[in-house]
N, C-alpha and C positions, 0 to 999 in steps of 0.2 A: 504494499499498500504505498505510496508516492504521499505526498505531502500534506494532500487535503483532500477535499470538495466529491469525490465520488458519490452520488446519487441516486435512488433506483432508476429514475426516470429523468429525461433531459425535458419533458412536457412544461410549461407553466403551469403553476399551481390553481389557475383559472380556468384551464381547458377541462370540456366534458362538463357530463352531469354534476360532478361533486366541485367541480371549479365553480359552480352556477351556486351550487350553495354555499361553499366559503366566500363567492363575495358578496352574496344577501349579506352574510352574517355579518362581512368586513364593512361592507357600506354605512349598516348601521350601527358600526362597534368601532370604537375606536380605542386603545386600549390603554387604561390609565395606570400608573406605575408608580404608588405612591402609598406602596405598601411593602410585606415583608412577611416571612414568613418564617415556618417552623414546624417541628415534627409535629404528627398526629396529636391532638390534644388529649392528656391523658384523661382516664375517669375521674368524674367530678366528686370528691369526699363530702362538698359542702350540702349535696343534693339531699332533701329531706326526703325521708324513705318514707312515701306514699304515691299511688295512685289510683287513678278512677278508672271505669270503663270507658272508652271511647269506641268511637264509630270503626269499621273496620276498614283496613288499606287495601288497594289494590293489589295483587298478586301480579306479579311480573316477569318472563322469564329473565334468566341469567346468564351472562355467557358464560363458557367455561374456562377452564386456565388451559398454562402450559408450564412445563418444566423449564426451570431457570440453567440453561449451560451456558457456564463461565468459558467455555472455549470456545464458544461462536464471534468472542471476541479478537481473536486471534491469538498467534501465539508469543509475540513481543509484547512487549509493554511502551505505549509512546512517550513521548519527550513530553513535558509538560507545555502546554499551551491551552487558549481559553478555545476547544471544541465539544461538539454533541455526535454521541456515537451511539448507534443504534446494533443490536446484537447479532449483526447477520453479515460481518465481515465484507461490508458494502456501504453501507452508509456512513459518512464521516465528515460533518459540516463544522468548518471554523467559524466562529462568532468575534466582534467586537467585544474588546474588554476595557479597562480605564485606560486611559480617563475619557475616551469616548464612546456613547452609547449607554450610557448609566443613567438613570435617574437620579435626582439627589436625596437625601434623606426622608424620608416622611414624616412632614412637620407633626407638631404638637397640636391637639386638638383645637379650638377656637374657646375663647371665655367665654360661658353662658351669654347670650345676647348676642352675640359679635357675628357678623356676618363671615358666613365658610370664605377659607383662601382657596379660590379653583386651584386642582390639583394640576401638576405637568403631566403632559398626556404625548405617548409615543403611540407609534401602528410600527409594525413589523422587527426584522424580516419574516417572512415565511417561507417555512423550512418544511421539505417532503421529506416524512420522516421513513416511509414506510406505506405496506397495506398491512391488514387488518390478518392475513395470513401469515405473515412474515415477523410481525413485529410482536415481541417480548418485552424484554429488558434494555433500558439505555442505560448511558455512562455519561457522565459530565467529565471532561479532563480540565485542570485548570493549573495553572502557574504557579511556582515552586512558591511565591510572595502572595499567594491568596488564597483564603480556604471559604470554602464554600459550607456556611453557618447554617443554611436550612434551604428547602425546595419545596415548593408547590406546585400543583399540575391542576390547571381548570379545564373541562372542556363545555364549549358553545352549542347550544344548541340550535336547531336552524331558525328558531325564535331570538337568538342570542342571549338565552335565560345560559347565566352559567352554573355548569354542576362540576362539583368539588370531585377531584379524584385521587383517592387516599394511594398513599403511596409507601412501598418498604423497602427501607438499603439491604440492598444483598452482598455477598462477597465479592468482592474484586477477584478475578482472574490472576493479578498480578501483587505483591508486596509494593505497592506505588500508594501513597496516603493522596496522591495528585489526581485518583482516576478514582471517582465516584461511582457506583453502580446502584440502578433503580428500578422496580417494576411496579405496578399497577396491583395494589391488596383488596380480596375481598376474603370474607370470613366462607369457611366452608373447603377451601382447596387443601390439598395437600400440601405438607411443608415442602417448598421449594417451588414450588409452581406461585408463577405469576397469571392474574387476570389476563381475559381477554383485551382488548383493545375494542371500541367500538369507533366505525368510521366517522371523520369530521374536523372540524376545526379545535385546536387547543392551545392552549397559552401556558409554558411553561416559565416558572418565575423563581429568580435563584438570588437568596443573598448572601453578599458574599462581602466578609472581613477579610482586612483591616478596612477595608475602605467604606465600609456600612451605607452599600449602595443595593440596588434590583438591576438586574438582569431579566427583560420579559423576552423571550422568544415567542413566534406564533408556530404551530407545528400543523401540517396538515395529516391526515392516515385516512389512505384511500379503502375501500373494501376490496377484499381479495377475491378470486373467484367462486373460493368455496362459502363465503361469507351469508351466514345464516341471520334470522331475527335475534335479536340482540335488546337487553331490556330495552330500548327506545329512549326517548328523549322524557316522556312522564315521569315526572319523580312521584313516589308514595305521600299520599297528600291525605289529610282528615276527612272526610267525605261528606259529612255535617258541619252547619255551623256550633258555636260555642254556647251551650245549654248555661248561662248564669248561673242558675242557680247551682251549679257545681262548685262555684268559688268558695261557697260555704263552707266546703271540704276543706279549706286550706287552713293547715296549720298557722298561728300566729307567729312565728318562726320562718313562714315561707313568705320572704321579702319581694322577691321576686318568681315568679310562675309564669308558664308557657302551654299552651293547648295545640294539639297537633292528632295525632291519633291517643293520645292519653292526655291528661293534668297534671302537670308535674310543677312541685315548686322547690324553690332553694333558699337558703340560709347565706346572705353573702352582703359582706360589708361593701359599702358605695366606693368605688373605683377610683383610683388614682388619677391625679386632674392634668398630670402632663406626659401621657400614654401616648408616644408617636405608633402605629401598626407595627412596626417592624420589631417594637417596644412589647407587644401586645402576642403577637407572632413567636417570640424569646419567652416570652412567660407561661413556662411548661409547670412551676411549681403550683397549687392550688392556693396558696398562701399571699401569693405575688398579687399586689394593687393592679396588676395590669392582665391579670388572667383574663380569658372571656368565659364565660358562664354559656355550656354549649346545652343548645336548647333541641336537638332533633331539625324536625321542619316542623315549625306551628305555622297556624296560622292567626294566632292572637298570642301578644305579650302583655302584660301586664307587671302593676304591683301591687303590693299589699301592704302598706306602709302600719308602722306601731304605734300606736298612744292615737288612733284616731286622727294623724294628720293629713288635714286637706292637700289634696291634688290641685293647684290652679290651672296646670299643663304638663302635657307627658308627649313625647315624638322619638321617632324611630330613623335614623337615618344611616346608609349604607356608608361603611370604610372600606370596603376591598370585596371583591375585586373592581369593580363597577362605583366608585365615590358616588354620591350625591342626597340628595332627599329620597323617602319612600314614602309612597301614596299610598294614604291609611284615613280610616277613619278612627277619632280618637275618643274617649269617653275621660272625663274626669273623675266621674263616679259611675257606679255599678252595680244596680240591682239596692238601690238607695244606702249603701254603704262608704260612708267617708272613708277614706284612705285607700279604695280600690280602684286604680284607675286602669287603661285598657290602651291599646292599638290594636284594631281590626285588620288585616290584610283580605282583599279580594283575593278569589279563586285565580288560582290553585296556590296563593300562599306565598310566604318569603322564600325566595330562591339562594342556593347555597353561597354562604358569604359570611363578611364580619360586619356588625352593625354595632351602633349605639344607641345605648337606651337613656333618655333624661328625660327628668322630669323636674319641676319646680313646684314647692310648695307654696301654700297660700301665705304663709308669714316668710317667700318668699328665698326658701331654702333652696339649693339646686343641687340636687343630686344626680350621679350618673353611673352606669353599669354596660360593660361591653358582653358581649352575648353573640354568639358564633351558630351559623345555622349549616348544617350540612350532616351526612351519609354517618352514621355508626358511632354519633356523637354523645348517645346514651347508652351505647351497650357498653 
């Protein structure tokens, strides 16, 4: 393998039917890179141990996995450089590293009442990563003076909705710290297997130290000849609206709650005020003030403030991967109960990502919590 860039096909990523899908998504989506990444969020120890019956969740097919073969990366370790590899001995693409092509570190959240600062935006490059038949693990090769602190992978549906893809780190084929291997993770697969890829447009986000900057790459995965039905774009969602009478079952300690397929509550202190998105993704310890609360995939999120504190306002905003306000129905009192407030999201509910829940009490106290929506976050 010579110096760089052999990819599976010389075609433009915008050729053919999948090019049309990618083009549609890219046309309505400019990649925002004000965020950072961490490993999968651990189980949240502060969860109040209760659940309530909820409506059923639709069952959809799950893609199969495939064994990870470290030898597929070839016999020899590469020299340190910014490269993206696929485990097919073919795909090896160089990309730009510091100081070019990186977003600035994500800013701290604005003070309550202050207008939000528009995030820096970037689009591309678009990399042909391979087909669903051939693609399994992938690797990031980095220079010696850089460290890959964390990785996030997102898949965008035809409508542009982000779906988080859980990753697991795999053993590299060589004793080389600069070469890190990852694969899609899904529960129930045999040890050593990686989940199958679904065709479509992906975004790979890399948090890099010591520069504390993020690199985002857009990836195209095309369907292979033997592609079969996969999970599709529809995430499991609650099929009925919240019955507010369920909220009377909340323990007093459940300060933050969410309703999806079940009603779940958490006892959690107010979050720190200076948490950048990068700090939130780095916060793997539950007692870290920047640690996000894992919500699963809810259609309503709210608070249950102690001591009958009246709520003057409540709002939800997305921090990552597509920062901005969230269209919600806001209720500062629910079922005639002071201190219980909520935001409801139109069907089909919140898409995967990191959010900020902000509350102002009637006496002017500002409260905030960081929450995360995504797959397997309650498992």
